[in-house]
N, C-alpha and C positions, 0 to 999 in steps of 0.2 A: 582818842588817846591811843599811848603806847604802850606795849608792854600788857595788854590787858588779853591779849590771846585772839583778839579777835579783827586782825586787820589782815593785807594782803602779806605782811612780812611773815604771820605767822604760818602760813600755808607753804612757806618755801622750801621747807626740808621735804615735805610730802610732795613736791613736785619732780624734786630730783629723784626721790625714790620709783616715782609713777613712770617717770623718762627712762629712768635707767630697766623698769619692768619691762615697757615695752621695747625697748633694744633688745634684752634679754629673750623676748619673744620671734622680732624679727631674725635674730640669729639662729635662732632653734629652728625655726623654719626654713632659713636657706641651707643650714646644714641637714636637715630633712631631705630638702630637695636634692642637694649635693649625692648623698646616700640614695636615694632613691634613682636618681640615673646612672650612679654606679654596680648599682646591684641589679637592674633588670637585665634578665637573661639576654636578650637579645641585643646586647650591647657589641657585640663582637661582628655584627651585619653592618657597622656603622662605615659609612665612606672613609677609608682610610685607616679603618683598625686591620692588622693584619691577618690574612687567612691562617685559618688553624693547618699545620703540619701534618701531611700524612706520611707515616713511615712508609720507607722505601723496602719491597719486599727482597729477600735475598737472593743472592746470586749464586746459581748452583755452581757447583766443582767445574762443570762443562762450559759454562759461561766463563768462569774466571779463565779457565784454559784457554779457550777462543780468543780472550781479550788479551791475555799474555801473547800469544802467538800473533796478534794483528799488531800488538804495541811494538814487537821484535823483542819481545825479552826474553824468548826461547827461541831453539831453531825447529825445524819442518821433523826433524827425525825424533825431539825430545817431545812434539808435539803430538806426533802419533804414536810413541811408547806410551805417554802419560792417558791420551785418549782410550788405547787398548787397556790397560790397566782399571780406567773408570768402566769400562765396560763390561770387566771381569773376564777378558781373553788372556790368555797364558802371555807371558813374555816373550817377544821374539829374540833371537841373540842377533 
């Protein structure tokens, strides 16, 4: 008999609610797995991940002077005069 609340039609709304509940459970599980993979501490060692950047040591003044001389930015006289100043020697005339 129709409309007595005892047929397949009477369970229809609860079937949709149950399907939506399972959909939410599955979506939550997928999101949990994605979060766990991203939060894993060893993630940076996965192939293709960029290596950590190591800071370069600061150049000493002598190294800067030698590099500038090697590049031709300063002359030999300027190099000798600056090197003497860096070593604490009195300037020559």
